[in-house]
C-alpha positions in Angstrom: -25.1 -43.3 -42.9 -27.3 -40.1 -43.2 -28.5 -41.0 -39.6 -25.0 -41.6 -38.2 -24.0 -38.0 -40.2 -27.1 -36.4 -38.6 -25.7 -37.6 -35.0 -22.1 -36.5 -35.1 -23.3 -33.2 -36.2 -25.2 -32.1 -33.3 -23.0 -33.8 -31.1 -20.1 -31.4 -32.9 -22.9 -28.3 -32.6 -23.5 -29.6 -28.3 -20.0 -29.4 -28.1 -19.1 -26.3 -29.6 -22.4 -25.0 -27.7 -20.6 -26.4 -24.5 -17.1 -24.9 -25.2 -18.1 -21.4 -25.8 -20.6 -21.5 -22.7 -17.5 -22.4 -20.8 -15.4 -19.9 -22.8 -18.4 -17.3 -21.6 -18.6 -18.5 -17.9 -14.9 -18.1 -17.3 -15.2 -14.8 -19.0 -17.9 -13.6 -16.4 -16.0 -15.1 -13.5 -12.8 -12.8 -14.4 -14.9 -9.8 -14.4 -17.0 -10.4 -11.4 -13.5 -11.4 -9.4 -11.9 -8.1 -11.0 -15.4 -5.9 -9.9 -15.1 -8.0 -6.6 -11.1 -6.8 -5.7 -12.1 -3.1 -6.2 -14.8 -3.2 -3.9 -11.7 -5.2 -1.3 -9.6 -2.4 -2.4 -12.1 0.6 -1.7 -13.0 -0.9 1.4 -8.9 -0.7 2.6 -8.4 2.4 1.3 -11.7 3.9 3.1 -12.9 5.0 -0.7 -16.4 5.3 0.8 -17.5 6.5 -2.7 -16.6 3.7 -4.5 -16.9 1.4 -1.8 -21.0 2.4 -2.3 -21.0 2.5 -5.8 -20.2 -1.4 -5.7 -22.8 -2.2 -3.3 -26.0 -3.8 -4.3 -28.8 -1.3 -3.9 -30.7 -3.7 -1.8 -28.2 -3.7 1.1 -28.1 0.2 1.0 -31.9 0.3 1.3 -31.4 -2.5 4.2 -29.6 0.3 6.2 -32.1 3.0 5.2 -30.0 5.2 2.6 -26.2 5.7 1.3 -25.4 7.7 4.7 -26.4 5.2 7.2 -24.7 2.6 5.1 -21.7 4.6 4.7 -21.6 5.2 8.7 -22.5 1.5 9.6 -19.3 0.4 7.9 -16.9 3.1 8.7 -17.9 2.3 11.9 -16.8 -1.6 11.4 -13.9 -0.1 9.5 -12.6 1.9 12.2 -13.1 -0.7 15.0 -10.8 -3.0 13.2 -8.6 -1.0 10.8 -6.4 -2.8 8.5 -2.7 -1.9 9.3 -1.3 -0.3 5.7 2.0 -0.9 6.7 1.5 -4.6 7.0 -1.6 -5.9 5.4 -2.8 -5.8 2.0 -6.7 -5.5 0.1 -8.0 -9.0 0.4 -8.2 -11.2 -2.8 -10.8 -12.9 -3.3 -11.9 -16.8 -4.6 -14.8 -17.4 -6.6 -17.1 -20.0 -4.6 -19.9 -20.4 -6.6 -21.2 -19.0 -9.9 -24.8 -19.0 -11.4 -27.1 -18.0 -13.9 -30.6 -18.6 -14.6 -31.0 -18.7 -18.3 -31.3 -14.2 -18.7 -29.1 -11.5 -18.4 -29.0 -12.2 -14.4 -25.7 -13.8 -12.7 -24.8 -13.9 -9.0 -21.8 -15.7 -7.7 -20.5 -15.9 -4.1 -16.8 -14.7 -3.8 -14.2 -16.1 -0.2 -12.5 -13.0 1.5 -9.4 -13.8 3.5 -7.9 -11.2 5.5 -4.7 -12.0 8.1 -4.7 -10.0 11.2 -4.3 -9.8 14.5 -7.3 -10.1 17.1 -6.2 -9.8 21.1 -2.5 -10.5 20.3 -3.4 -13.6 18.0 -2.7 -14.1 14.7 -6.0 -15.4 12.5 -7.2 -15.5 9.2 -10.9 -14.3 8.7 -12.9 -15.7 5.8 -15.9 -14.0 5.0 -18.1 -13.6 1.4 -18.9 -10.8 -1.2 -22.3 -12.4 -2.4 -22.8 -10.1 -6.8 -25.5 -9.8 -8.8 -25.1 -8.6 -12.5 -27.8 -7.6 -15.1 -26.1 -7.0 -17.7 -25.0 -10.3 -18.9 -21.9 -10.4 -16.3 -20.3 -7.3 -17.8 -21.1 -5.0 -14.1 -21.0 -6.2 -10.9 -22.9 -5.0 -7.8 -22.0 -6.7 -4.0 -23.6 -7.3 -0.6 -20.9 -7.8 1.9 -22.4 -11.2 3.6 -19.9 -10.6 6.8 -21.3 -12.1 9.7 -25.2 -12.2 8.7 -26.0 -15.4 8.0 -27.4 -17.3 4.5 -31.2 -16.4 5.8 -30.5 -12.7 6.8 -28.8 -12.2 3.6 -32.4 -13.0 2.0 -33.5 -9.8 3.8 -30.8 -7.7 3.1 -31.1 -8.9 -0.9 -34.2 -10.6 -1.5 -33.4 -11.1 -5.1 -30.5 -13.8 -4.1 -30.8 -17.2 -5.9 -32.7 -19.4 -3.6 -29.8 -22.5 -4.6 -26.7 -19.9 -4.4 -24.9 -21.6 -1.0 -23.3 -18.6 0.8 -20.8 -20.3 3.6 -20.5 -18.8 7.2 -18.1 -16.1 8.3 -15.4 -17.6 10.4 -12.4 -16.9 12.7 -9.0 -19.3 12.7 -6.7 -18.7 14.8 -3.0 -19.9 13.9 -2.1 -21.4 17.1 -5.5 -23.4 17.4 -4.7 -24.4 14.0 -1.3 -25.6 14.4 -2.1 -27.0 17.8 -5.1 -29.1 15.5 -2.2 -30.5 13.2 0.1 -31.4 15.5 -2.7 -33.7 17.3 -3.3 -35.4 14.1 0.2 -35.8 13.1 0.9 -37.5 16.4 -2.5 -39.7 16.1 -1.4 -40.7 13.2 2.0 -41.3 13.9 0.8 -43.6 17.2 -1.6 -45.5 14.4 1.1 -46.2 12.1 3.9 -47.3 15.1 0.4 -49.7 16.5 0.1 -51.5 13.1 3.7 -51.9 12.2 3.8 -53.4 15.5 4.6 -57.1 15.7 1.5 -59.1 16.7 2.0 -61.4 19.8 1.3 -64.5 19.5 -0.3 -66.8 22.5 2.2 -69.3 23.7 0.7 -72.5 24.9 1.3 -73.2 28.8 3.2 -76.5 29.7 1.6 -78.9 31.5 
C-alpha cells in the first residue's frame, strides 16, 4: 500500500508540474505574440524607432548599425507601402515556441499580409523569429522576410538549431482558386466513375 501511495503522490506532483509548465508556456506565447503584433503595427505605421527597439540587436549589427538597418527597411517599406485606407497591420500566429531549460526562449511567428501585386490579389506569408532572455517577459525579433533558414543563422547566430523557420511565400488568389476548381472537378469525375455501373462482358453466341 505504501508503495502505491508513494507512486500516486509522485504522479500527482508530475501532473501538477506539467500543468504549471503548460500554463507558463501559454502565458509566454501570449507575451511573445503581443510584442510581435506591436512590431507589425510599428512597421505598418512607419514608427521606425519602435520598430528598431523591437528588433534583435544581432540583426541591427548584421546590417551595419541602426541607421543602415532603418534605411534598409524604409526602402522595403516604401517600395510596397501598405494602403492604410484598405490594409491593416499584419496579425501574427505562433508557429513554434522553444526553451532549453534556461531563461532564454525563442519562437517563430507567421505573418500574413493581404495585398495586390501587379493588380493581382495575393497573400504574403513571412515570419518573425523571436528571442527572450528574461524568461518570456520581453521579446525582440528578427524579420526573416525573404531570407532562407541558412541566412537567418548569419543574421541571428544565437538561433536554436532545432527551431524550424518556414520559407517566405506568395500565394496569388486567382491561382489558388483555379487549383481548387481543378481539384473539385477531378474529385467529381472520380466519384462519378466510381458510382457508374460496371459493364459485364456478354458471351458471344456461336
